[in-house]
N, C-alpha and C positions, 0 to 999 in steps of 0.2 A: 709290184703288181700293176700299178697304174701305168707303168711303161708298156706292159704287155697289152693293157687295155687299149692304149693308143695304137699299138701295132696292128691290132685287128680292127682299128678305125671306127669303132662304134660311135665315139664322141663326135666324129666328123659329120654325123647326120644332124644337121641343125633343125630340122623339122621335129625330130624326136627329142633332142637335148636342149633345144633353144638356141637362138642365134647369137647369144652373148656368152662367151666362154670364160667369164671372170671366175677364177678359181678361189677356193678356200672359204666361200661363204657358208657360215654355219646357221645364221638366222637373219631374218629381216623383220623389223618391227615398225609399225606405224607410230610416229611420234608427233602428235599434234594434228594440225589442220592440213598440211601439204608437204610433210617431211617424213622420210623413212630413215631409220638407223640400221645400217648393215654391219653385222658382225662377222669377223674373219678369224679363223683359227689356222695358224701355221705352226705345226708342232705344239709346243707348250705355251705359245704366245697368242693371246686373244686381243684383237684391236677392233675398233669400230670407226665408222664414218657416217656422216649424214648427207642425204641427197634430197633435193626438192622433187616433188611428185604432184602431177595433176590428175585428180580423180576423173573418171569418164563414164559415159553412159551411151549406149547405142540408141538411135532414134530413127523412126520410120520417115519423118519429114520435119523440116525446121519450122513448119507452121505451128507445130506444138510449142515452140519457144515464144510465140507471140504473147506479150503481156509479162514476160519475164524480165526483171529489171537488173539481174546479176550479170557479172562479167563472164563470158564464155567464148570458146572457139569451136565452131562447127566445121568438121572436115567432111566434104563429100567423098564417099568411098566408091571404088570402082564397081562395076557390075550392077545388076538389077535385082539383087536379093532384097528381101523385106527391109532389113535395117540398113539404110543407105547412108546414114550420117553417124559420125563419132563426135560426140560433144564433150569437150574437156572443160572442166570448171576450175576455179581458182583454189578451192579448198573442199574438204570433206563436208563441212557444214553447209557450203553452197550447194553441194550435190543433194544433201538431204532436203534443203529448201526447194530445190528443183523438183524433187520427187513429190513433195506436197503440192507444188504448182500443178504438176501433171495429174495428180489424183483429183484435184479441184476442177481442172478443165476437161479431163477425159473420163473421170470416174473409175480409172483403172489403178490397181496397185501393182507393185513389183511381182506379186505372185500370180497375177492374171496372164494367162497364156495368150490372151487376145490383146494385151497392152501394146500401144504403139512405141513402146520403149523396152529395152532390155538392160537390166541393171545387175551388177555383181556386188554383193554387200560386204565383201571382205577386202579392205584396202591393201593388205599385203598380197592377196591374190591378184588384185588389179595391177599392182606395181610389177610383179613378177611376169604377168602376161604381157604388159606393155614394154617392159625392158628386154624380155627374152632371156632373163637370167633364171637359173635354178640353183638350189643349194648343193653343197657337198662336192662339187667338181674338184678333182685332184686331192680329196680327202679320203683316205681309206676308212672303212668301218672301225678298224682298230685304233685310228687316230682320234676319233670322236671320244670325248670324255663323258661317260655315262655313269650317273650316280644312282644307286638304289636306296630306297627308303621303305622302312617297315616300322609299324608301332605295335606294341602290346598294351592292352588296357585292363583296368580293374572292372569288376562287375559287382554292384551292391548285392548283398545277401537277399535272396528271395526273388531275384530277377533272372531271366534267361540270357539276356544279352546286355552288353555295355551300352550306355546311352550318354553321349557327350554332354547332355544338358543336365545330368544328375551330378550333384556335388562329388559323391564318393567315387564316381567312375572316371578317375584320373588316368592319364597316360602313365604307364609304369616303365616302359622301355622304348627308346628310339634307336633303331639300328640303321647305320648308314655304311655304305661301301661304294667303291667305284671300280671302273674297268681298268684302272692302273694298279689294282690290288690293295688299295687303302681301305681300312675298315675302322669304324668308330662306333662305340656303344655308349649311350647316354642312359644311365640308370636312375630310376625314381628313388632308389634307396640312398643315393648319393646327393641328389639335387631335388628341390621342390619342382613342381610342374612348370611354373613360370620360368625358372632357370633352365629347365630342360628345353623348352621351346626357344629360348634366347640362344642357347648353345647350338641347337640345331640350325637356326638361321645363320649364325656366325660360321659354322662349319661348311654349310652349303656354299656360302659366298667365298670362303677361303679356297674351297676346291674348284669353284667356278665351272661347273659341269655344263656341257651343251645340252645334255638330255637327263631328265629325272625319271626313273622307272620305279614301278611298284606293281604288286599283284592286288588288283581291285583298289588301286590308289585313288581313283576318282570317287567311288561310292563309299569308301571306308576311310583310309588313312588321311587323305587331305580334308575330307569332310570333317572328320573327328578333330584334326589338328586345328582346322579353322575355327570350330566352335570353342575349343579350349583356349585358343589364342585370344579370341574375343573376350572371353571371361576375364583374362589377366591383362587385357589391352596391350598384348604383345604384337607389334606390327610384323606381318609375315613378309618381310622384305627380302625374298629369296630370288627375286629377278636380278638380272644384270643392272647396273646402275642403282642397285638397292630399291628397285621397283617392287611395289606390293603385289602379291598374287591376286588375280581376278578370277571370277567364276560366274557361270550362268547355267541354267537348266538346259539340257540337250537330249536328243534322242538319236539312236543308232539302230539301223536295221541290219541284222545278221541272219541271212536265210529267212526262215519264217518268223523269227523272233524280233520284237521291237524292244530295245533296252533303253530305259530312261536313266540318265545319269547326270551328275554335276560335272560340267566340263570346266576344268581349271586351265588358266593360261598364265605362264610365267615369262615375263619380258626377257627376250634374248635367249630363252631356252625352250626345249620341247619336253612335253610330258608323254610318256608312253606307258599304257596300262597293259601289262602282260595277261591279265584276266580277259581283256577284249581280244588280244591276239590269239589266245588259246581257243576262244569261241569261233574266231574266223577260221582258224586252222581246222577245227572239228567239222565245219560245214562239209568239207570233202573227205576228211579222214573217217569221221563217224566211229571213232574207236576209243573215246575217253569216257570213263565211267562217271567222272565228275570234273569240274573245272577248278577245284581247289588246288592250291599250290603244291601240297604234298603229293597228291595223286598225279599231277602233271609232271612233277620232277621225277617220279618213279617211272612214269611212261617214257620220258625222254632219256632215262638212264643218267640223270645228272644229280641224283641224291647221293650224298656221301654216305659210306658205310657207317661212319661215326655220327651221322646226323642225329640231333636230339629231337625226339617226338614228345609233345605234351598235348594231352586232350584239352579241348577248349574249356571244358568245365573245371580243369585243374590249374588254369592259368593263375587264379588268385592264390591258390595254395603255394604254388612255386614262388610267386613274388614274396609271399610272407615267410616261407620256410627255406627255400633253395633259390635265392635270387640269381646266383651265378649260373645255374642251369637255364633259367629263363633268358639270361643274356646270351648264352650259347644258342638257344633255340631261335632267338630273334636274329642272330647273326647268320645262322643256317638259312633263315628265310630270305635274307637279302642275297646271299650267295646263289641260292637256287633261282631267284628272280633274275639275276644277272645272266645265269646260264641259259634260262628259258628264252630271255630276250635275244641272246646271241643266235639262237636257233630260229626264232620266229620273226624278229624285226628286220633282219638283213634284207629281205626282199623289199620291204617298204623303204628302207634306206636307199637302195638302188633306184626305186621309183621316184624318190625325191630328187634325184639328179635329173629326171625326165620331166616330171610334172611341175607346173607353176604353183606349188603349194608348200607350206611348211611341212616338216617331217611329221609333226603331230596330226596335221590335217590330211596328209597323204594316207595315214593309217586308217582314218575314219571315213574318208570319201569313197563312194562306190566306184567300181572300175569304169562304168559307162560315163559317169560325171567327169572322171579324170581324163578320159579319152576325148570328151567334148571340149575340155579345156585345151587340148593340143590343136584342135581345129581352130578354135577362136584365136589362139595365140598366132598361128600362122596366117590367118585371114587379117588380123590386125597388122602383122608385119608386112603383108602384101597390100595394105590399104584397100581391102576388098570388103564389100558389103556381105552381111551374113543373113541366112534365112531364119524365119521364125520356126518354132518347134511345130512339128506336123500334128494333125489330128490323130490321136492314139486310136488304135483298133486292134482287134484280135487277129492272130495269124496262126497257121498250123504249126505244130511242134514236130519233134523228131520221132523216129520210128522205133518203137519198142514192141516186142512180141515174145510169146513163149509157145513153143511147139511140143514140149514134153514136160510132164510133171512127175517127179520121183527122182530116184537115184540112178545115175549113169556113170560108167567108168571110162577112163581114158579120154580126157577132154582137152581139146586145143581151143585157144582164144585168138582170133585174128582181129586186128584193130586197124582202122583207117587213120593214119597219122593226121592229126588236126583236120578232121573231116570238113567242118564248116569253113574254116579259113582257106583250105585247099580248094573247096568248091568255088568260093568267091574269087580267088585268084585265077582258076582255071576257066571259069565261065563268065568272068567279068561281071559279077553281081556286086555293083557298087552303088552307093547313094547317088541319085540323079542330081541332087542340088549341090554336090561337092564339085564345083566347076574347076577348082585348083587341083583336083585329083590327089588330095592329101590322104584319103582313106586307102586308096590302092598303093600309094608310095610307102606309107607307114607299114601296112600289113606285109608287103613284100620284103621290106628291109628287116622288119622284126623277125620274119621267118628265116631269112639268111643269117641274122645276127645270132639267133638261137642255135642254129647248127654250128656256127663258128665258136660260140661259147662252149657248146658241148665238146667240140674238138679240143679246145683249150683245157677242159677238165681232164681229158685223157692223156695230154702231154705235160700237165702241170708237174713241176719238179718238187714242190713242197705241199704239205697238207693245207697251209693257209691259202696258197694259190688255188688249189683244188676246190676249197670251200667257196673262195671268192667267185670263180667262174661257174660253179654249180649254182650258187645263189643267183648269179646273173642270168644263167639259162632258164632258171625257174621263173625269174621275173619276166623275161621275154615270153615265156610260155603262157603265163597268166594274161599278159596283155594281148597276145595273139588270140587266145580263146575268148577274150572279152569283146573283140570286134564284131563277132556275130550278135552278141547281146546288145551292142550299141545300135545295130540296125533297127532293132525293135524297141529302143529306149524312148519312152514317151517324152522325156525332157531333153532329148538331144536335138540340137539345131540341124544336124546333118543325118538324122536317122531316116530310115525309108522302109516302111512296113511292106511295101510290094516286093522289094528286093529281099527282105527277110523271109517272105513267103516262098520266093523262088529257091532260096538256099535250102530250106527245110524240104521242099518238094523234091529237089535234086538229091538231097541226102537220102530220102526214103527210096527214091528210084535206084540209086547205086547200091544200097544195102539189100533191096529186094533182088536185084540182079545177082548179087553175091550168093544169096540164098539159093536161087535157082541153079547157079553154077555148081554149088556144093552138092545139092541134092541130086543134080545130074551126074555127079561123079561119086555116087554111092556114100556120101557123107550124111550123117544124121544131125540136123540142126536142132539145138536145144533151146537156146534163148538169144534174143537180140537186145542189146542195151545201147541204143542210139548210134554209136559209131563203131560197134564191134559185134562179133558173133561167136558164141560158144557152140561148138560142135564136136561130134564123135567122128574121126576120120574113118575111111573105108578100111576093110580088112587087109588090103594089099599095101597099106602104109605101115611099114614095119619099124622104122627107126627115125631118129631126129633128121637124118639127111632126107628121108622121104617126105617128112613133114614140111621141111623147108622148101622142097621142090614143089609140093602141093600149093603152098602159099604163093610161090613165085609164079606158078601157072595161073592162079587166080588173079594175081596182081597184074599180069600181062593183058588180061581181058578188060581191065578197068580203064576209064578215060585217062588221057595224059594229065599228069599232075596229081592224080589221086594215087597215093602210095600206101601199100598194105605191109603190115609186118606181123610176124608171129609173136604175140605179146604175152603169151602164157601157155604153160602145159601143166595139167593137173591130173592127179591119180583118179579123182572122182568128183562128182558134182551133185548136189541135192537141189533140184529145180522145184521151187515151192510155188511162187507166183511171179508175175512180171516184175522184174527189177528186184526180186527177193530170192536170193539163192545162197548156197554155201559151197565153197570150193575147198578140196583137200589137196595140198601139194604133195610132191614126191618125198618131201621131207616130214610129212605128217603134220604140217602146220595148216590150220584152218583160216579161211577168209570168209567172214559173214557179211553179206551185202543186203541192204534194204531196210527200211524203217520198220517193216512188219516183223523182222527178225532181230533187230538191234534197237528197238524202241527204248527210250529212256523212261517211258512210262512203266517199264517192267522193273521189279525189285531185283536185287543182285541174285537172290537164290533162284529166280526164274531164269536169268540170263545164264547163270552157271549150269543149271539143270539142262537148258537148251543146248549149250555148247557140248556137254558130255553126251547128250542124246544124239546130236548131229554127228558127233565123232563115231559113235557106235553105228549109226546109219550108213555113213560113208565107208566104214570099214567092213560093211556087210554083216554086222553083228546086232541088228535091230532087235533080235529076240531078247537081248540082255536089258532092254529098256525097262522091263518089269522090275528087275533087280535094282535098277537105278532109282525108280520111283520109291521102292521100299526103303532104300538107304536114305534118301532125302527126307521121307516121311518120318522115319525113326529118329533122325537127327533133329527135326523140328519138334516132335512131340517131347523129346527128352531135353529140350532147351540147350542143345549143343552149339547153337549158332551165336555168334557175336551180332550185335544189333545192325551192323553194316549189311548183313544178309537180307534183312527185310525192311529197312527204312526206305522211304521214298523221298526223293528230293524234287521239288517242283519250283519253277520260276514264276514269280508274280508278274502277270501281264498288264495289270492296271492297278491304279491306286486303291487303297482300302476304302476310301470314301466312295469311289466309283462302284466298287464291288458291293458295298452295303446298299447303296442306292438301287442298283440293278436287282439284287436279291429281294429287296422290299417291294419293288415293282414287278416281281416275277419275270424279269427279263433274262435271268440266268439262275442256275442251281447253286445252292450252297456248296462250298468246296473246303476241304480240310485245311489246306495250306493257308487260305485267307482267314479262316476262323481262328486258327492258332496264332496267326500274326496279329490279329485284333486283340487277342487276350494277352500277348507277350510283353506289352509295354514298350515295344521298340518301334521307332518310326521307319517302318518298311516303305520301300519305294518299288515302283515297277522295275523289273530286272533283278531284284533280290531273290534269293533262293531260300526255301524252307524245307527242312528235313523232318519227317515225322513217321510214326508207325501206328498201326491199328490195334486197338485193345478190344476186350470183350470175350465172350465164350460161344458165340454163334457164328455159323459160316456166312450168314447173311446179315449185315449190319449197315446202318447209315454211317459211312466212314467219317463224315464231318462232325458227327456226334460222338464218335468212338475212336478218338485219336489222341496221341501225345506227341510233344516234341521229342525228336531223337535224343536230346540231351537229358530227358527225364527217365530214360530206360535204365534200370538198375540190374546189373548182372546177378546180384545176389537174390533179387526178388523179380525175376522176369515176368512181365505181364502182357506179352505179345499175344494176339488172338490166334491160338493154334488152329481152330476150326476154319477160320477165315483163310489163313495161309495154306492150309492143307487142301482146301477146295481149289485154290489157285493152282497148286501143283497138279491136282487131278485133271483140271480143265486143260492145262497146258499139255499134259500127257495125252489126253484124248484127242487133242487137236492134231497131233502128228501120228496117232496110233495107226491110221490107215497105211502109213508108209513102212511100218515095221514088218 
């Protein structure tokens, strides 16, 4: 595959892939004051070498070095951008002392946007930027050795969740597998907990993986393992060179959510958490009911038919009575983790060939931050000064609108291919302070590369080659679409809010001109969603050939470089609100779009009821909604539902201490998930999820006072609040009744 990769010459682009083509690098680690250790994998052999490294900082003027007694080299950079000097120090500790000197003399910290210096706090990132190297060149994804880790734990009687700080709550199973097909189970029935941890460390070092994967490995598996290892004084020396694992608190923004987690780092290896990958995937997909491993495995169709399922509350019982089944369960967990990672981590793997970050950090860094690093790398290579970040300000967004509410039949969807990137390239909307024209060069090349990668998918001779080029074109697509976001990125050194405003203004103008043309040709426009239009074609458009002809005519009146495609044909559409609609395909499959119709704030019975109701609406059978309501109500009243139908899962956004303080000061309302977390004896962290249901016998109750953890529900003695859930059904029915 890599030979074909070279044939289409992607790697020849040094601005994108870096100017140093050193192959087979799997990891770079900072080792001391001014040395990095570089690890290489060539087939099954892993080697390493050490190189000297001089940490650096960008500086506005050398006058700020006055009074500094350390050894340094100051290079005057070309151009007149704000940071005109690159100052190289002898060691990382020298650089830290220099920062303290700057804080004392200027009052500025590295976080100050007005600071006369610009500092990158990751030595590995600094090395990769300065050297022009990236990881994984000439290593295929299949050549990486990826090891999966999962644990099962005991929970003391009377408690809801395992707690690593309770004596009884030991690790009962450690499951390991890797991408070469190796599998290894460590049972607590065979070894004591200290021995289990020692065996785990031994096996990881024997397998010598490049990547360690797990589902919620940061906030559960490694956190738990670390606490139990500390109890027995077992050194977690699972890094290369027998280095001990390190950790620190971190935060990650995924769409509107901020996730707090404990970030672990293993020397010479990368840690990938599929739990985080799944949440990143769902930002655009918006079709996962939960982020739990079992649900995600079913969604991606990677769950084996023979897969063992054990309810969380039954883990203890299986360990005591059927330990072999628990071992199978744990092994199924790591197999599914491996399969999910193969689907979701490959795009980040290819990005690691591009960006000057470790694989682990490529996953968690935002797209705009990563694009900024490409500019900085090339400006360093060109010995050119770099601008400071601009003053952030508001700018106008894309055009969304709705022209009709209700159900319509025979819908076409036309979409402008990469609207904003195409506008930038066609109308020369590029950041004014990018004097080396990196933005224009990268965006144009990425667009060409994506088209070439898509072509390679169509001519690929094997499934592996097809997957390879498909992942590659998806990676290029992500980067292409991130360039517009970078224009309005507050922390980007080359962002430009004026140009971002021009792009959206031109986008609105183009979409409005398309609407006028369609209406002038007797088409009925239903909804606009930023870069595409849903519409009903005129009566004289009879077949697919006519539809394609219509789109070609419309495309011909658009500006040069703005390309239109027929991106969808649907039997019917329910247009509800702006960016909230339901589509019915000619295969009778539905697509539900919009947070108002797919909100995770809804219980499963509400989502299922809505899906069946929408299907009736789109099929022209809205009058049957009465019968549907009766059916759901009868099932609810007669306790025919499993708890999954009415439990609600919520993510904690803040610490329990912060929540308690805010409630006491009346700065926020009490909430069920937090109240249950406080009572549960578990050390919950922001980002953790709580599942619960409502109890009582009245339709109106204070939920935070009338709730139980989902694990407390008893099928034999169901106590869910029938009246409360019945009212929710009725309210949902009445919300859409006007459309029946």
